[in-house]
C-alpha positions in Angstrom: 27.0 6.9 12.0 26.4 3.2 11.1 29.7 1.2 10.3 30.7 -2.2 10.5 32.7 -3.1 13.6 33.9 -5.8 16.0 31.6 -6.3 19.3 33.5 -4.1 21.7 32.5 -1.3 23.8 28.4 -2.6 23.1 27.2 -5.5 25.0 26.2 -8.1 22.7 22.5 -9.4 23.0 21.5 -12.3 25.1 23.2 -15.7 23.8 20.7 -18.3 23.1 17.5 -16.3 22.8 15.1 -17.6 20.1 13.9 -14.1 18.5 16.3 -13.1 15.8 16.1 -9.7 17.6 17.8 -10.9 20.7 20.3 -13.9 19.5 23.9 -13.4 19.3 24.8 -11.8 16.0 27.6 -12.6 13.4 31.3 -12.2 14.4 31.3 -8.7 12.6 28.2 -6.6 13.7 26.9 -3.5 12.3 26.6 -0.9 15.0 24.4 2.2 14.7 23.3 4.8 17.6 20.1 3.7 19.2 20.6 -0.2 18.5 21.4 -0.7 21.9 20.2 1.3 25.4 22.3 2.6 27.9 22.6 -0.8 29.6 23.7 -2.7 26.6 20.4 -4.3 25.9 19.2 -4.4 22.4 16.4 -2.1 21.8 13.3 -4.4 20.6 10.8 -3.0 17.7 7.2 -2.0 18.6 5.2 -5.2 19.2 1.5 -3.9 19.8 -0.8 -6.0 17.5 -4.1 -4.1 16.7 -7.0 -5.7 14.9 -7.7 -4.6 11.3 -10.8 -3.0 10.2 -12.3 -4.1 6.7 -13.4 -1.0 5.0 -14.2 -2.1 1.6 -14.7 -5.4 -0.2 -14.0 -5.3 -3.9 -16.0 -7.4 -6.5 -17.7 -9.4 -4.0 -21.5 -10.2 -4.2 -23.8 -10.6 -1.3 -24.1 -14.1 -1.6 -20.5 -14.4 -1.9 -19.9 -12.5 1.4 -22.4 -14.8 3.1 -21.0 -18.3 2.0 -17.2 -17.1 1.8 -15.1 -17.3 -1.0 -13.1 -20.4 -1.9 -9.9 -19.6 -4.4 -10.0 -23.2 -5.7 -7.0 -25.5 -6.5 -3.7 -24.6 -4.8 -5.4 -22.4 -2.2 -5.3 -23.7 1.2 -7.7 -21.4 3.2 -11.6 -21.6 1.9 -12.5 -18.1 3.1 -9.3 -16.4 2.0 -9.4 -12.9 0.7 -6.3 -11.2 -0.7 -5.7 -8.1 1.4 -4.6 -4.4 0.5 -3.8 -2.8 3.8 -3.4 1.0 4.2 -1.0 2.0 7.3 2.2 2.5 8.8 4.2 -0.8 8.6 5.4 -0.4 12.1 1.8 -1.0 13.2 0.6 -3.3 10.3 3.7 -6.0 10.4 3.1 -6.6 14.4 -0.7 -6.9 13.5 0.0 -9.6 11.1 1.9 -11.8 13.3 -1.0 -13.4 15.3 -2.4 -14.6 12.3 0.7 -15.0 9.9 3.8 -15.9 11.8 5.7 -18.2 9.8 3.0 -18.5 7.3 4.3 -16.2 4.5 6.2 -18.0 1.4 7.6 -15.2 -0.2 8.4 -11.6 0.9 9.6 -8.8 -1.9 10.3 -5.3 -0.5 11.5 -1.9 -2.2 12.3 0.2 0.8 12.8 3.9 0.4 16.2 4.9 -1.3 16.4 8.6 0.7 15.6 10.0 -2.5 12.8 11.9 -0.9 10.2 11.2 -3.7 8.8 8.2 -2.0 5.6 9.5 -1.0 5.1 12.3 -3.7 3.7 11.6 -7.0 2.3 13.2 -10.0 -1.2 14.1 -10.3 -3.1 14.6 -13.5 -6.0 16.7 -14.1 -8.0 15.0 -17.2 -9.6 17.1 -20.2 -12.9 19.0 -19.7 -15.4 17.0 -21.0 -17.5 19.9 -22.4 -14.4 21.2 -24.4 -12.9 20.0 -27.6 -9.7 21.3 -26.3 -6.6 19.4 -24.9 -6.5 21.1 -21.6 -5.4 18.4 -19.2 -2.5 19.5 -16.8 -0.1 17.7 -14.3 1.2 18.8 -11.0 3.4 17.2 -8.2 1.5 16.4 -5.2 4.0 16.7 -2.1 3.6 14.2 1.0 1.2 14.7 3.5 2.1 15.2 7.0 2.2 11.7 8.2 4.0 10.6 5.0 6.6 13.3 5.8 6.7 12.0 9.4 7.5 8.5 7.9 10.2 10.0 5.9 11.6 11.8 9.0 11.4 8.3 11.2 13.3 6.9 8.4 16.0 9.2 7.2 15.9 12.0 9.8 19.0 11.1 11.5 20.8 9.9 8.5 22.3 6.5 8.0 21.4 5.6 11.8 17.8 6.2 11.9 17.5 4.0 8.5 19.5 1.3 10.1 17.4 1.1 12.8 14.2 1.5 11.2 15.4 -1.2 8.8 16.5 -3.7 11.4 13.1 -3.4 13.0 11.7 -4.1 9.7 13.8 -7.1 9.0 13.3 -8.7 12.4 9.4 -8.7 11.9 9.6 -10.1 8.2 11.8 -12.9 9.6 9.0 -13.8 11.9 6.3 -13.7 9.4 8.5 -15.7 6.9 7.8 -19.4 6.4 10.4 -21.9 7.3 10.8 -22.4 3.6 10.2 -19.1 2.4 12.4 -16.5 0.8 12.9 -12.6 1.0 14.0 -10.5 -1.7 15.2 -6.8 -1.0 15.6 -4.3 -3.4 18.0 -1.6 -2.9 20.6 0.4 -4.9 24.4 1.3 -4.4 23.8 3.9 -1.7 22.5 1.6 0.9 22.9 -1.9 -0.3 25.9 -2.6 1.7 24.3 -1.8 4.9 21.1 -3.7 4.1 23.2 -6.8 3.3 24.9 -6.5 7.2 21.5 -6.1 8.8 20.1 -9.1 6.5 23.3 -11.4 7.5 22.4 -10.7 11.2 19.0 -11.2 11.2 18.6 -14.3 8.7 22.3 -15.5 8.8 25.0 -14.9 6.5 24.9 -18.5 5.1 21.1 -17.7 4.3 22.5 -15.2 1.4 21.7 -17.0 -1.6 22.3 -14.4 -4.3 23.3 -10.5 -4.9 21.4 -10.1 -8.2 22.3 -7.1 -10.5 19.7 -5.4 -12.4 21.2 -3.6 -15.2 19.3 -0.9 -17.2 19.9 2.1 -19.4 19.1 5.6 -19.6 19.5 8.9 -17.5 22.6 11.3 -17.5 26.1 10.4 -17.2 28.2 12.3 -14.8 31.7 13.7 -15.7 33.4 12.9 -12.6 32.3 9.2 -12.0 31.0 6.3 -13.7 27.4 6.4 -14.6 25.2 4.4 -12.3 23.1 1.9 -14.1 22.2 -0.9 -11.6 20.1 -1.8 -8.6 20.7 -4.7 -6.2 18.2 -7.3 -5.2 19.5 -9.2 -2.2 17.8 -12.5 -2.0 17.9 -14.7 1.3 16.2 -17.6 2.5 15.0 -18.4 6.4 16.5 -21.9 6.5 18.4 -24.6 4.5 15.1 -25.5 2.5 13.7 -23.2 0.0 11.4 -23.1 -2.8 13.3 -22.3 -6.3 11.8 -23.3 -9.5 14.7 -22.4 -12.0 12.8 -24.0 -14.8 9.9 -21.3 -14.5 12.5 -18.6 -15.2 14.6 -20.0 -18.0 15.1 -17.7 -20.7 13.7 -18.8 -23.9 16.6 -19.5 -26.8 16.7 -17.1 -29.7 17.2 -18.0 -33.4 20.7 -18.0 -33.3 20.9 -20.3 -30.1 18.4 -22.9 -31.5 20.6 -23.0 -34.8 23.3 -24.6 -32.7 21.3 -27.8 -32.2 22.1 -29.0 -35.9 21.1 -32.9 -35.5 18.1 -34.7 -34.4 17.2 -38.0 -32.8 14.4 -39.8 -31.2 15.1 -37.8 -28.1 15.1 -34.3 -29.8 17.4 -32.1 -31.2 21.0 -31.8 -30.0 24.7 -30.6 -30.3 27.8 -32.6 -30.3 30.0 -31.3 -27.2 33.8 -32.8 -26.0 34.0 -34.5 -22.7 36.4 -33.0 -20.3 38.7 -35.9 -20.5 42.3 -35.5 -19.6 44.1 -35.8 -22.7 41.4 -35.6 -25.0 42.0 -33.4 -28.3 38.4 -32.2 -28.3 38.3 -31.7 -24.6 35.8 -29.1 -23.7 35.1 -28.4 -27.1 31.6 -27.1 -28.3 30.2 -28.4 -31.8 32.8 -31.0 -32.7 32.6 -32.8 -36.0 30.0 -36.1 -36.3 33.5 -38.0 -37.1 34.5 -37.8 -33.7 31.4 -39.6 -32.5 31.9 -42.0 -35.0 35.7 -42.7 -34.7 35.9 -41.8 -31.0 32.5 -41.9 -29.3 33.9 -41.8 -25.6 35.2 -38.5 -26.4 31.9 -36.9 -27.2 28.5 -36.5 -25.7 25.3 -35.2 -27.2 23.8 -32.2 -25.5 20.1 -31.8 -26.0 18.2 -28.9 -26.4 16.3 -27.5 -23.2 13.4 -25.2 -23.2 15.8 -22.1 -22.5 18.9 -21.0 -20.6 19.1 -20.9 -16.9 18.7 -17.3 -15.4 21.6 -15.9 -13.8 22.1 -13.3 -11.2 23.1 -10.5 -13.7 19.5 -9.3 -15.0 20.4 -7.0 -18.3 17.1 -8.0 -20.1 14.7 -6.1 -18.3 14.5 -2.4 -19.2 13.4 0.3 -16.8 9.8 1.5 -17.5 9.9 4.5 -19.8 7.6 7.3 -19.9 5.1 5.9 -22.3 5.1 2.4 -20.8 1.8 0.9 -20.6 2.2 -0.5 -17.3 3.4 3.1 -16.0 1.2 4.5 -13.2 3.0 7.8 -12.5 4.3 6.4 -9.0 8.0 7.6 -9.1 9.2 4.5 -7.4 7.6 1.8 -9.7 9.4 -1.0 -10.8 8.8 -3.2 -14.1 6.5 -5.9 -13.5 8.9 -8.4 -15.1 11.0 -8.2 -12.0 8.4 -9.4 -10.0 7.1 -11.9 -12.1 10.7 -13.8 -12.2 10.9 -13.7 -8.4 7.3 -14.7 -8.0 7.8 -17.7 -10.4 11.1 -18.5 -9.1 10.4 -18.5 -5.2 7.0 -19.4 -4.9 3.9 -21.8 -6.4 0.4 -21.4 -6.9 -1.4 -20.8 -3.8 1.5 -19.6 -1.8 1.4 -16.3 0.2 3.4 -13.3 -1.1 4.0 -10.0 1.2 4.9 -6.8 0.3 4.9 -3.8 3.1 6.0 -1.2 0.5 3.7 -1.9 -2.3 3.7 1.6 -4.0 2.1 1.4 -7.4 1.1 -2.2 -6.8 3.4 -3.9 -9.0 3.9 -6.8 -6.4 0.0 -7.5 -5.8 -0.7 -7.3 -9.4 1.9 -9.9 -10.2 1.0 -12.1 -7.6 -2.7 -11.9 -8.6 -1.8 -12.7 -12.3 0.4 -15.8 -11.2 -2.2 -17.3 -9.0 -0.8 -16.4 -5.7 -2.3 -15.4 -2.5 -1.1 -11.6 -1.5 -1.0 -8.9 1.5 0.1 -5.6 0.2 0.5 -2.6 2.3 1.4 1.0 2.3 1.3 4.2 4.2 0.6 6.3 1.1 -3.4 6.7 0.5 -2.4 7.4 -3.1 -0.7 4.2 -3.2 -3.4 2.5 -1.8 -5.8 3.8 -4.5 -3.2 3.4 -7.3 -2.7 -0.2 -6.4 -6.8 -0.8 -6.2 -6.8 0.5 -9.5 -4.3 -1.5 -11.3 -5.6 -4.7 -9.6 -8.9 -3.9 -11.0 -7.6 -3.8 -14.5 -6.2 -7.0 -14.2 -8.4 -9.8 -16.2 -10.5 -12.2 -13.9 -9.4 -10.1 -10.6 -10.3 -12.3 -7.8 -12.0 -10.6 -4.5 -10.0 -8.7 -2.2 -10.5 -6.6 1.0 -9.1 -2.9 1.8 -8.2 -2.6 5.2 -6.4 -0.3 8.1 -6.1 -0.1 11.5 -8.5 2.9 11.9 -9.9 3.3 15.3 -7.6 0.7 17.0 -4.4 3.0 16.0 -6.1 5.9 17.2 -7.3 4.1 20.6 -3.6 3.1 21.3 -2.2 6.7 20.6 -4.9 8.3 22.8 -4.5 5.7 25.3 -0.7 6.7 25.6 -1.5 10.4 25.6 -4.5 10.8 27.8 -4.7 7.7 29.7 -7.7 5.3 30.6 -10.7 5.9 28.1 -13.1 4.9 30.9 -11.9 8.1 33.0 -13.4 11.7 32.7 -10.1 13.3 32.7 -9.4 11.4 29.6 -12.4 12.9 27.6 -11.5 16.5 28.8 -7.7 16.1 28.1 -8.2 14.4 24.5 -11.1 17.2 23.5 -9.2 19.9 24.6 -6.3 18.9 22.6 -8.1 18.6 19.5 -9.8 22.1 20.2 -6.5 23.7 20.8 -5.1 22.2 17.3 -8.3 23.6 15.5 -7.7 26.9 17.4 -11.3 26.8 19.2 -11.7 27.8 22.8 -13.1 25.2 25.2 -16.8 25.7 26.3 -18.2 24.4 29.4 -21.8 23.3 30.3 -22.7 21.3 27.2 -22.8 17.4 26.4 -22.2 17.8 22.5 -20.9 21.4 21.9 -17.3 21.5 23.1 -15.6 24.9 21.9 -16.1 28.0 20.1 -14.1 29.5 17.2 -14.7 32.7 15.0 -18.3 32.8 16.1 -19.2 29.2 15.2 -19.4 26.2 17.9 -17.3 23.3 17.7 -18.2 19.5 18.1 -15.1 16.9 18.8 -16.1 13.4 17.5 -14.9 10.4 19.4 -11.5 8.4 18.9 -13.1 5.1 18.4 -16.4 6.0 16.5 -17.5 7.7 13.4 -19.7 10.8 13.6 -23.3 9.6 13.0 -26.6 10.8 12.1 -27.7 10.3 15.9 -24.7 12.2 16.8 -25.6 15.3 14.7 -29.4 15.1 15.9 -28.0 15.4 19.4 -25.6 18.2 18.6 -28.6 20.2 16.6 -31.0 19.9 19.6 -28.3 21.2 22.0 -27.3 23.7 19.7 -31.0 25.1 19.7 -31.4 25.1 23.3 -28.0 26.9 23.6 -28.7 29.9 21.5 -32.2 30.2 22.9 -31.2 30.7 26.6 -31.1 34.2 27.0 -28.3 37.2 26.7 -25.1 35.0 27.6 -26.1 32.4 24.7 -23.6 32.2 21.8 -24.3 34.5 19.1 -23.7 32.0 16.1 -25.8 30.0 13.9 -23.2 27.6 13.0 -21.5 24.6 13.9 -18.3 22.8 12.8 -18.5 18.9 13.7 -14.8 17.5 13.7 -14.4 13.8 13.3 -12.2 11.0 12.6 -14.8 9.2 10.4 -18.3 9.9 9.4 -21.3 7.7 8.7 -21.8 7.3 4.9 -24.8 8.9 5.0 -23.7 12.1 7.0 -23.6 14.5 4.1 -26.8 14.4 3.0 -29.1 13.3 5.8 -27.3 15.0 8.7 -27.0 18.5 6.3 -30.7 18.0 5.4 -31.7 18.0 9.4 -29.2 20.7 10.1 -30.8 22.9 7.4 -34.3 22.2 8.5 -33.3 23.5 11.9 -31.9 26.5 10.3 -28.3 25.6 11.5 -25.2 26.0 9.2 -23.2 22.7 10.0 -19.9 21.8 8.5 -18.1 18.5 8.7 -14.4 18.7 9.1 -11.9 15.4 9.1 -9.6 15.0 11.9 -6.3 14.3 10.1 -3.7 11.5 11.3 -1.3 14.2 11.6 -2.6 14.9 15.1 -0.6 11.8 16.4 2.7 13.1 15.1 4.2 15.1 18.0 6.6 17.1 15.5 3.5 18.2 13.5 1.4 19.2 16.2 5.0 21.3 17.5 5.2 23.1 14.3 1.5 23.8 13.9 1.1 22.0 10.5 -2.3 20.5 11.5 -5.2 21.4 9.0 -8.7 20.3 9.3 -10.2 19.6 5.6 -13.9 20.1 5.0 -15.6 16.9 3.4 -15.9 17.0 -0.3 -19.4 17.2 -1.2 -20.9 15.0 -3.9 -24.1 15.1 -5.6 -26.1 12.1 -6.9 -29.3 11.8 -9.0 -31.4 8.8 -8.7 -34.2 7.5 -10.7 -36.0 4.1 -10.5 -38.3 2.3 -13.2 -39.8 -1.0 -11.8 -36.5 -3.0 -10.6 -34.2 -0.7 -12.5 -32.2 2.0 -10.7 -30.5 4.7 -12.9 -27.7 6.5 -11.1 -25.8 9.8 -12.4 -23.1 11.9 -10.6 -24.5 15.5 -10.8 -21.6 17.5 -9.1 -18.4 17.1 -6.8 -16.9 19.7 -4.9 -13.6 19.2 -2.9 -12.1 21.2 0.0 -10.2 24.3 -1.4 -7.0 23.5 0.1 -6.3 20.1 -1.3 -4.7 21.3 -4.5 -2.6 24.4 -5.6 -4.7 27.7 -6.3 -3.3 27.7 -10.2 -4.7 24.2 -10.6 -7.9 25.0 -9.0 -8.7 27.9 -11.5 -7.7 25.5 -14.3 -10.4 23.3 -13.8 -13.5 23.9 -15.7 -15.9 20.9 -15.1 -16.5 19.3 -11.6 -15.8 15.7 -12.9 -12.1 16.7 -13.9 -11.5 16.1 -9.9 -12.7 12.6 -10.0 -10.6 9.7 -10.5 -12.8 6.8 -9.7 -16.3 6.0 -8.5 -17.8 2.8 -7.4 -21.3 1.7 -6.0 -22.6 -0.7 -3.3 -26.0 -1.7 -4.4 -27.3 -3.1 -1.3 -25.1 -1.6 1.7 -26.2 -3.2 5.1 -22.9 -2.4 7.2 -20.2 0.1 8.0 -17.8 -2.0 5.0 -18.4 -0.6 1.6 -18.9 -3.6 -0.6 -17.5 -2.5 -4.1 -19.8 -4.3 -6.6 -19.2 -1.9 -9.5 -16.5 0.7 -10.6 -15.7 3.1 -13.3 -12.2 4.9 -13.3 -9.8 6.7 -15.5 -6.6 5.1 -16.8 -3.4 6.4 -18.9 -4.6 5.3 -22.0 -8.4 6.1 -21.6 -9.0 9.6 -19.4 -12.7 9.7 -20.0 -14.7 8.6 -17.1 -18.6 7.0 -17.2 -20.7 9.3 -15.0 -24.1 7.0 -15.0 -24.8 3.6 -14.5 -28.2 1.5 -14.4 -28.6 -1.3 -12.2 -31.4 -4.1 -12.1 -32.6 -5.6 -8.9 -33.4 -9.4 -9.0 -35.8 -8.6 -6.1 -38.5 -6.0 -5.0 -37.8 -4.2 -1.9 -36.1 -0.9 -0.2 -32.2 -1.0 -0.8 -29.7 1.1 0.6 -27.3 2.5 -2.0 -23.8 3.9 -1.2 -21.7 5.9 -3.9 -18.0 6.2 -3.3 -15.9 8.8 -5.3 -12.0 9.0 -5.2 -10.7 12.1 -6.2 -7.2 12.7 -8.1 -5.5 12.9 -4.6 -6.7 9.5 -3.6 -9.2 10.8 -0.9 -12.8 9.3 -1.0 -16.1 10.6 -0.3 -19.2 8.8 -0.1 -22.9 9.2 -0.5 -26.0 7.3 0.6 -29.3 7.1 -1.2 -32.4 5.0 -0.4 -34.5 3.4 -3.2 -37.8 1.2 -3.5 -38.1 -1.2 -6.4 -41.0 -2.9 -7.4 
């Protein structure tokens, strides 16, 4: 178990090394199992930098994409776009280093508190639009396997694994931070002492500027101890020079405070105070009589009114979010936006870059956006990314931003480690058999596009580094027809299950049409990220979910296009059975939908969107768009369901 102790019994890191992960720590060091290897060397964090994939641009027109978007005054990069990244921070942070090492001005993180609630969330099924009754219901969505893995990686061995996990994170954040940058770490009484010792080691004990205490009210009070009513926010800097705008966070004076300034001259309102002079009868007194100024002006001074009072390290003026707060998103670890407003105003200036790698409900990104800062927001949870996207879109005058992940590059790294060189024939065979085994299918030899058989259906395994395309489906269908027509030994089946990591936008409608024309029953099932988790594989927790089905009605009139959602069906295993039975109308599954009116790539360009909010749970189901020029256009519709899963559909139109 981790505990502070003197360096002894363990070899210290190499003295003089430049990296904070290797330099000699403070005299008192926190030691935990796994910090050093058997030879006494510090175990370094993962350092694999992977390319990011932009999967979506938001509120960006074709013209803006072509010319690049400039933020305006205060922003130092002409083509900068804020970034919302879905992925594990152990891969995301090293992948940010090549571009952003030493460039992040402010970091705020709210790491997991060991509550078990970091990846669960409350999902709400809205009212049936065809009913007058209030039939909404809520249910708890439990973490996915990949989210459970992240929690186990963090807390699986108790405090030891958390310390190792947090230390690796702190080292990477230190490297990303600008020389004059600051970091704020939000923690609670259970782990703040350990976090502080790690930050002392990585940043330097002398770089600790404040321990901020955020006090709040509410909740039950135990009868065996004092009620816990505060969190701690640790404020560290990277160097002896840092940004701190104290005037930006001064608290406004209330009426009682303003009333104390009874006098006024050409400089403004003031109060008379006694100077701290030895022997003075009014030494240090407040609000002394004006007679003292007349008779003994050397003993008093005029204290002029200011815009407010200085902010202290004791924050008792920011309440917790109540259940009906306007900004509440339903995310369990959400913090009040006032906290982030204060931190961002104090420790950054307009145009500075703010990073949060545990963005959760999106409070940091939203506050940074509203205050004119650039931002990078990351999270492992799919629902966190969706919640943040919706929250950002509700922000007035939202700037363009992109949604990214590590996609195929993360999978390539995993597959290379598991199966070897991807150019080798053995690699492809081992990978395919691995996926077939998880899908409980039997390998099938002698075919190129058909890899296995399960329950009378043939199985195709999609590539690690490419989406299943319409061309792939054409090849699968052709080989399937040849296979079932080659005599008595041919497979007795009329169906194919296509397993893939990603699928082309148009896969559902175009590919299924092709399959139906060839009299083939074809299903598309997504290979989950969980297959990259050895423990999930060992426990047999892997599930392949069929893609949701979306139906869209499209009509044209000259240059106008009328788009209407007609139907939406989600996989049966995604929600509890009692919830599925309670849903009466297909639109109740949809939380959000967006349209790319002129798609020309694998990136979805979000140019229009409609979504539900806590205040308004209704959802617009149709939209009209007018094209400036005649021609042929490819429209992509993206639907996101209540759990944060997305489904796309492609339609082609011609306007005159």
